[in-house]
C-alpha positions in Angstrom: -6.3 94.5 19.7 -7.8 97.1 21.9 -11.5 97.3 22.4 -11.8 100.9 20.9 -8.9 101.4 18.5 -6.4 99.7 16.3 -2.6 100.2 16.3 -1.1 101.4 13.0 0.1 98.0 11.8 -3.3 96.5 12.3 -5.0 99.4 10.6 -2.5 99.0 7.6 -3.3 95.3 7.5 -7.0 95.9 7.2 -6.6 98.5 4.5 -4.2 96.3 2.6 -6.7 93.4 2.8 -9.4 95.6 1.2 -7.0 96.8 -1.5 -5.7 93.2 -2.3 -9.3 91.9 -2.5 -10.3 94.5 -5.0 -7.2 94.0 -7.0 -7.7 90.2 -7.2 -11.3 90.3 -8.3 -10.6 93.3 -10.7 -7.7 91.4 -12.3 -9.7 88.2 -12.8 -7.6 86.3 -10.3 -10.6 84.2 -9.2 -8.5 81.4 -7.6 -7.3 83.9 -5.0 -10.8 85.1 -4.0 -11.6 82.4 -1.4 -8.2 82.9 0.3 -9.3 86.3 1.5 -11.7 84.5 3.8 -11.3 82.2 6.8 -12.0 78.6 6.1 -15.6 79.0 7.4 -15.9 82.6 6.1 -19.1 83.9 4.7 -19.7 86.0 1.6 -23.1 87.5 0.7 -24.4 90.0 -1.9 -27.6 91.3 -0.7 -30.0 94.2 -1.8 -30.2 97.0 0.7 -34.0 96.6 1.1 -33.7 93.1 2.3 -30.8 93.9 4.6 -32.7 96.8 6.2 -35.9 94.8 6.6 -34.0 91.8 8.1 -34.9 89.5 5.2 -32.3 86.7 4.6 -32.6 86.6 0.8 -29.4 87.3 -1.0 -28.5 87.5 -4.7 -25.3 85.5 -3.9 -24.4 83.6 -0.7 -21.5 81.4 0.1 -20.7 79.7 3.3 -17.1 78.6 3.5 -14.2 78.6 1.1 -15.4 75.3 -0.4 -18.6 77.0 -1.7 -16.4 79.9 -3.0 -14.1 77.6 -4.8 -17.1 76.0 -6.4 -18.1 79.5 -7.6 -14.7 80.1 -8.9 -14.9 76.7 -10.9 -18.2 77.9 -12.3 -16.7 81.3 -13.4 -13.8 79.7 -15.1 -15.3 76.4 -16.5 -19.0 76.4 -16.8 -20.7 79.8 -16.9 -21.2 81.4 -20.3 -21.6 85.1 -20.5 -20.4 88.2 -22.4 -16.9 88.8 -20.9 -16.4 92.0 -19.0 -13.9 93.8 -16.8 -14.8 95.3 -13.5 -13.1 97.9 -11.4 -13.7 98.7 -7.7 -13.4 101.9 -6.0 -13.5 101.3 -2.3 -13.6 103.8 0.5 -11.5 103.7 3.7 -12.9 101.3 6.2 -15.0 102.9 9.1 -14.5 101.1 12.4 -17.7 99.9 13.9 -16.2 97.7 16.7 -13.0 96.0 17.8 -13.2 93.2 20.2 -12.6 89.5 20.8 -14.6 88.5 17.7 -12.5 90.6 15.4 -12.8 94.1 13.7 -16.1 95.2 12.5 -16.0 97.7 9.7 -17.9 99.2 6.9 -16.6 100.5 3.5 -18.5 102.2 0.7 -17.8 100.7 -2.8 -18.6 101.4 -6.4 -17.9 98.8 -9.1 -17.7 99.9 -12.8 -18.2 97.3 -15.6 -16.7 97.6 -19.0 -17.7 95.1 -21.7 -15.3 94.5 -24.4 -17.4 96.4 -27.0 -18.8 99.2 -24.9 -18.3 102.1 -22.5 -17.7 101.8 -18.8 -20.8 101.9 -16.7 -21.7 102.0 -13.0 -22.5 98.3 -12.3 -23.0 98.0 -8.6 -22.9 100.6 -5.7 -23.2 99.9 -2.0 -21.2 99.1 1.2 -19.4 96.3 2.5 -20.1 95.2 6.1 -17.2 93.1 7.2 -16.0 91.1 10.2 -12.2 90.9 9.8 -10.0 88.6 12.0 -6.3 88.0 12.4 -5.0 84.5 11.3 -1.6 83.1 10.9 -1.8 83.9 7.2 -2.8 87.6 7.9 -6.0 89.4 8.1 -9.0 87.6 6.7 -12.7 88.1 6.2 -14.8 86.0 8.6 -17.8 87.7 7.0 -18.2 90.0 4.1 -21.6 91.3 3.3 -21.9 93.5 0.2 -25.2 95.4 0.5 -26.0 97.1 -2.9 -28.2 100.2 -2.9 -30.2 99.7 -6.1 -33.0 97.2 -6.4 -32.3 97.1 -10.1 -29.4 95.0 -11.1 -28.2 93.4 -14.3 -29.9 90.1 -15.1 -26.7 88.3 -14.0 -23.9 88.9 -11.5 -21.1 86.5 -12.4 -18.1 87.8 -10.5 -17.9 88.6 -6.8 -18.4 92.2 -5.9 
């Protein structure tokens, strides 16, 4: 990877990673979710105010695939909630840096939620701040921080954003 830009194949792999991620979580394929990350990958869902002020408190935080697999088990086996569908709309990644550590990029997202007996509503809106690295299995997230804009969120977030 060049220090300033990506070749087309690398760019396409980055865009495909984002699309595949959204497709998996929107389709309820929770068992696939940890595999979008490196073994030590980090996923965090954090309010914008905390992020901008440098506060570490997150709504959800998982360090490593093992923690993510535990969440998947919880989603499938132990958490009781009104079922709902979610649908991501994700913007194209904006490159913030390309270097030895990987690709730093940001993407805006909007997630809509549809309960089985209701209308679709805007559920969560914000931006992903990602560190993506090449692996033998393809591009993976070393870090994915979902920073949501509103301080008001539903009383529970069950599924990954």
